[in-house]
C-alpha positions in Angstrom: -117.4 88.7 -173.8 -114.2 86.8 -173.4 -113.3 87.2 -177.1 -113.9 90.9 -176.8 -111.6 91.2 -173.8 -108.9 89.2 -175.6 -109.2 91.4 -178.7 -109.0 94.6 -176.6 -105.9 93.3 -174.8 -104.3 92.4 -178.1 -105.2 95.7 -179.6 -103.7 97.7 -176.7 -100.6 95.6 -176.7 -100.0 96.2 -180.4 -100.7 99.9 -180.0 -98.2 100.0 -177.1 -95.6 98.2 -179.2 -96.1 100.5 -182.1 -95.7 103.6 -179.9 -92.4 102.2 -178.6 -90.7 101.3 -181.9 -89.0 103.3 -184.7 -88.0 106.1 -182.3 -85.0 106.8 -184.6 -86.9 106.5 -187.8 -87.4 109.5 -190.1 -90.9 110.4 -191.2 -92.2 112.8 -193.9 -95.7 114.3 -194.0 -97.6 115.1 -197.2 -100.9 116.8 -198.1 -102.5 117.2 -201.5 -104.8 120.1 -202.5 -106.6 121.2 -205.6 -107.7 124.8 -205.8 -111.3 125.6 -206.7 -111.9 126.7 -210.3 -110.8 130.3 -210.7 -109.3 130.4 -207.2 -105.7 129.2 -207.9 -104.1 132.6 -207.3 -106.1 133.1 -204.1 -105.2 129.7 -202.8 -101.5 130.2 -203.6 -101.5 133.6 -201.8 -103.3 132.3 -198.8 -101.1 129.2 -198.5 -98.0 131.4 -198.9 -99.2 133.7 -196.1 -99.8 130.8 -193.8 -96.4 129.4 -194.6 -94.7 132.8 -193.7 -96.6 132.8 -190.4 -96.2 129.2 -189.2 -93.4 127.6 -191.2 -90.3 129.7 -190.8 -87.7 127.4 -189.1 -86.0 124.2 -190.2 -88.2 122.4 -187.7 -91.5 123.7 -189.1 -90.5 124.1 -192.7 -92.9 123.2 -195.5 -92.1 122.8 -199.2 -94.8 122.9 -201.9 -94.7 121.2 -205.3 -97.3 121.3 -208.1 -97.9 118.2 -210.3 -97.2 119.1 -213.9 -97.8 115.7 -215.6 -100.5 113.1 -215.4 -104.1 113.2 -214.2 -103.1 115.1 -211.0 -101.7 118.1 -213.0 -102.4 121.3 -211.1 -102.7 119.6 -207.8 -100.4 120.8 -205.0 -98.4 118.7 -202.7 -97.3 120.2 -199.4 -94.3 118.3 -197.8 -92.8 118.4 -194.3 -89.5 116.6 -194.0 -87.4 114.9 -191.4 -89.9 114.3 -188.6 -89.4 112.1 -185.6 -92.1 110.3 -183.6 -92.0 112.9 -180.9 -93.0 115.6 -183.5 -96.5 114.0 -183.6 -97.0 114.7 -179.9 -96.8 118.5 -180.5 -99.9 120.7 -180.4 -100.3 122.3 -183.8 -103.9 123.1 -183.5 -103.4 126.9 -184.0 -101.7 126.2 -187.3 -104.4 123.8 -188.4 -107.2 126.2 -187.4 -105.6 129.0 -189.4 -105.4 126.8 -192.5 -109.1 125.7 -192.0 -110.3 129.3 -191.6 -108.1 131.1 -194.1 -106.9 128.7 -196.8 -109.2 125.7 -197.2 -112.0 127.9 -198.4 -110.1 128.2 -201.7 -109.5 124.5 -202.0 -111.8 122.1 -203.9 -110.1 119.1 -202.3 -108.5 119.2 -198.9 -106.3 116.1 -198.7 -105.7 114.7 -195.3 -102.2 114.2 -193.9 -100.3 111.1 -195.1 -97.2 110.0 -193.2 -94.3 108.3 -194.8 -91.2 106.5 -193.4 -87.9 107.1 -195.2 -86.3 103.7 -195.9 -82.5 103.5 -195.6 -82.5 100.4 -197.8 -83.1 102.0 -201.2 -82.2 105.6 -200.2 -78.8 106.9 -201.4 -77.0 110.3 -201.7 -79.1 111.8 -199.0 -77.7 113.4 -195.8 -80.3 114.3 -193.2 -77.7 116.3 -191.2 -76.9 118.5 -194.2 -80.0 118.4 -196.4 -79.8 120.0 -199.8 -82.2 122.9 -200.7 -85.5 121.7 -202.4 -84.9 120.7 -205.9 -86.7 122.5 -208.7 -88.3 119.2 -210.0 -89.1 115.8 -208.6 -89.8 112.7 -210.5 -92.1 110.7 -208.3 -92.7 107.0 -208.9 -95.5 105.4 -206.9 -95.6 101.6 -206.4 -98.6 99.6 -205.2 -97.2 96.3 -204.0 -99.0 93.1 -203.2 -99.0 92.1 -199.5 -96.9 89.0 -200.3 -94.6 90.9 -202.6 -93.2 93.5 -200.2 -90.0 91.5 -199.4 -89.2 91.0 -203.1 -89.9 94.7 -203.8 -87.6 95.9 -201.0 -84.9 93.5 -202.0 -84.8 94.8 -205.5 -84.9 98.5 -204.4 -82.1 98.0 -202.0 -79.9 96.1 -204.4 -80.7 98.5 -207.3 -79.5 101.4 -205.0 -76.2 99.6 -204.4 -75.7 99.0 -208.2 -76.4 102.7 -208.8 -73.8 103.6 -206.1 -71.3 101.3 -207.7 -71.7 103.0 -211.0 -70.9 106.3 -209.5 -74.3 108.1 -209.7 -74.4 111.0 -207.2 -78.0 112.0 -207.6 -80.3 111.7 -204.6 -82.7 108.8 -204.6 -85.2 108.5 -201.7 -87.5 105.6 -201.0 -90.5 105.9 -198.7 -93.1 103.5 -197.4 -96.6 104.8 -196.4 -96.8 104.7 -192.6 -100.3 106.1 -192.0 -103.1 107.5 -194.1 -103.5 104.9 -196.8 -102.4 101.6 -198.2 -99.5 100.4 -196.1 -98.0 98.6 -199.1 -97.6 101.8 -201.1 -94.1 103.0 -201.8 -92.8 106.2 -203.3 -89.4 106.7 -205.0 -88.5 110.4 -205.1 -85.8 111.5 -207.6 -85.0 115.2 -207.2 -83.3 117.1 -210.0 -82.7 120.7 -211.2 -83.1 120.5 -215.0 -84.7 118.3 -217.5 -81.6 118.6 -219.6 -78.8 116.3 -218.4 -76.1 118.3 -216.8 -73.6 115.6 -215.8 -71.4 113.9 -218.5 -72.3 110.3 -219.2 -70.1 107.9 -217.2 -68.3 105.1 -218.8 -68.7 101.7 -217.0 -66.8 98.5 -217.7 -69.9 96.4 -217.1 -73.6 96.7 -218.0 -76.1 97.4 -215.3 -77.1 93.7 -215.3 -73.4 92.6 -215.0 -72.9 94.9 -212.1 -76.0 93.6 -210.4 -74.9 90.0 -210.7 -71.3 90.8 -209.7 -72.6 92.3 -206.4 -75.2 89.8 -205.5 -74.4 86.6 -207.3 -74.8 85.0 -210.8 -78.4 85.0 -212.0 -79.8 87.3 -209.3 -80.6 90.0 -211.7 -83.0 87.8 -213.6 -84.5 86.2 -210.5 -85.0 89.5 -208.7 -86.4 91.1 -211.8 -89.0 88.4 -212.2 -89.9 88.7 -208.5 -90.3 92.4 -208.5 -92.5 92.3 -211.6 -94.7 89.8 -209.8 -94.8 91.9 -206.7 -96.9 94.7 -208.2 -100.6 95.1 -208.2 -102.0 95.3 -211.7 -102.2 99.2 -211.4 -98.8 98.9 -209.7 -96.6 101.8 -211.0 -97.3 105.4 -211.7 -94.8 108.1 -212.7 -95.4 111.8 -212.2 -93.3 115.0 -212.4 -93.6 117.8 -209.8 -92.3 121.4 -209.9 -91.4 123.5 -206.9 -93.6 126.4 -206.0 -91.2 128.8 -204.1 -93.8 131.3 -202.9 -95.6 128.5 -201.0 -92.5 127.1 -199.5 -90.3 128.0 -196.5 -87.4 130.1 -197.5 -84.3 128.0 -197.0 
């Protein structure tokens, strides 16, 4: 009985601490759906109608992408951006009920909500105060990291972003960590772009990528950090997929 009381106190304390932290953090929500066979058009139309009814403002906006490469091809990802902890206290039951009654019947797989925290260390060329319109494509790299490898992974991602900045790259690069809804040690790197064909001219740099890395962080750090990040991944650790915007199912920006 005593152990149970101690456990309950510890659980309540940890829950209280969680509810009080990260008030200034930025969160993103995602859902994944697969339409039933032969129901893709009906699913898209129903989801578009729901979006036009409930997701018309910057605060309620939803963007939809479709996977176009890999085993998830044809799957839809619905994304809500730039959420604060307070947003999760709002009552959105009417919106959820509408989806359940009018859209989910066309879906073979209704994915639950997954919450992601945007990480400043590793994110560059992104301004939450003046967000760019949704890109036509997103290259999404998912990393599954060992529990004891998170520090090495985050060190590499932060330092890599600084090298990219130093080399003059202006493309958005956004790093997320799964906050709730799955493996806490899963990270996603999102790379939005408008065309598969390169539109910016190649930039000439005096140094190689390796030389810039070592110049910023010390001689030999490129090799050391590279070995550490390789060792940080689970054996299924990295997956690369391409997504394409579905405008009809997205909030008009």
